[in-house]
N, C-alpha and C positions, 0 to 999 in steps of 0.2 A: 471532608471526603465522604461520599455516600457509597455504602457497600451495596452491591446488588446481591440477590439471593445466592447466586453462584459464587461470587467472591467471598461472601460470608461463609458459605459451605467450605470453600477451599481454605479460608483462614482458620476455621474451626479444626479441620483435618490437620493443618500444619501445627497447630497448638497441641493437638493430641499426639501427633507424631513426635514432636519435640519432647513431650512429657515421657514418652516411651524410650526415647534415645538418651535423655539426660540420666535417668535412673541407672541403666547399665554403665554409662560412663562414670557416674559417681561411684558405683559399685566397684568398678575396676580400679579407680583411683584410691578408694578406701582399702581394697585388697592390696594394692601396691604399697601404700604407706604402712599397713600392718605387716606385710612381707618384709619391707625394709627394716622395720623395728625388730621383727623376729630374727632376721639374718644378722643384724648388727650385734645382737646379743649371743649369737651362736658361735661355737668354736671355729667354724670354717665359713666365713661370709660368702666367699665365691661359690663354693659347692652349694650352699643354701640358696643363693640367688638364682644360679643357673638351673638348679633342679626344680625349685618351687615356682619360679616365674612362669615357666612354660605350662605349669599345671593349674594355676589359679583361674585361668579363663575357662576351664572345663567345669568348674564348680559354680553354682549359682550364688551360694552364700558361704563364705568362709570366715570363721573366727579363729581364735588361738587354738581351740581344741580341734577345729577342722584342719588346721595346718599340721597339728601333731598327727592326726589320723592320716592325712595325705602323705606325710613323710613316711609313716609306717607302711602305707600301701606301696610306696615306691621301694622301700626296703623289701617288701614281699616280692615284688616283681623281680628285683635284682637278685634276691636270694634264690628264687625259683630258677632263674636263668643260670646262676652259678651252680646250683645242684645238677642241672642238666649237663653243664660242662664237666663237672666232676664225674658224672656217670660215663660220659663219652671218653674222657681221658682214662678212667679206670679200666674200661674195656679195651682201650688201645695200647696201653703201656705194658711193656714186658719187664720193666725195671721193678724188682721186688720192693725196694725201699720206697719208691714213688707210689707204687700200688698200695703199700701199707699206709702211707700218709693219706692218700686219697680215700681209702676205706674209712679212716678215722674221720675225715672231713665229710664223708657221706653221712655218717651218724650225726655229726655236729649240725649240718645243714638241715637234715630231717628234723632234728630237735628244734632248731631255730624256726623252721617253717610251721611245724605242726604243734608245737607247744608254746614257745615264748612269743612268737609274733601274734598268734591267736589270743594268747593271754593279754598281751599289751593292747591289741586292738579292742578286745572286749572291755578292758579296763577303761580305755578312752571313752567308749560308748556309755559306760556306767559312771563316768566322771570320777573314777577311782584312780587319780593321777599318780599316787605313790606306787601302786601295783604296776601301772603302765611304765613308770620309770624303772622299777626293778626288772621287769621283763625285758625292757630295751637294754638295760645294762648287762644282763646275762647274755644277750645276743652278742654284744661286744666281746665279752669274755670267751664265748664259744668260738668266735671267729679268731680271736687271738690264740686260742688253744690249737685251732686248725693251722694257723700260720706257723706256730712253733714246730709242728710236725715236719715242716719243710726247711727248718732252720739250717741243717747241715747238708741239704741237698742242693744240687745245681739247678734242678728243674722245679718250678712251682707254677703249674698251669693256672692257678687262681691268684697269682701275685697282684694283679691289677684290680680285680673285683673286690677282694676282701677289704682293702683300705677304704674304698668308696662306700661300701655298706657300713663300715664302722663310722665313717664321717657322717653318714645319714643318721645313724643311731645317736651319735653325739648331738646332732642338731635336734633330733627328737627329744632327747633328754633336756636340752636347753629350753625348748618350748614347754615341755612338761613342768620343768622347774618354775617357769613363769606362771603356769596354771596353778601349781601347788601354792605358790606365794599369794596369788590373787584370790584363792579360795580359803585361806587361813583366816580365822576370825581375829579381829583386832582387839587388843586388850585395852580396856578403859579403866582408869583409876578414879 
């Protein structure tokens, strides 16, 4: 078969186009397999898959640390939204006990957002995974402490968001544990 100059030109463009298409497809497949590996090792597979799957296409390159950072960014968004809800309910409620519990949670979520999340995200960037794990674990404790303020109350306006954020933090800790293990030096005898 003899190629004319226009068919050669078209053929070359097709090869170049395929090269540009194959790389993103391979990238998505490698992200998906890494995501599957991460979520299988996490404490809540379904929350992990649902939350992270929709986010991996927005990142051009993700590795294990990238997924840890991504999970913390999702925690940040959800914690910010929860803080807004707490403010809203605090202004609206007239129930003294609920107001007191909400006030406590306002402090907890401010600490989560402006201390522990920042600390954990900065630690991920610096590859200080033990500090990232500690910061993330404290977020779980802060949320649990907030939950406890509603224990004897009928009303808890943040009953649904707190467990979701805690699950995301547990997933983050699972990812960070893998990072810690992969960065530990191996002993040779």
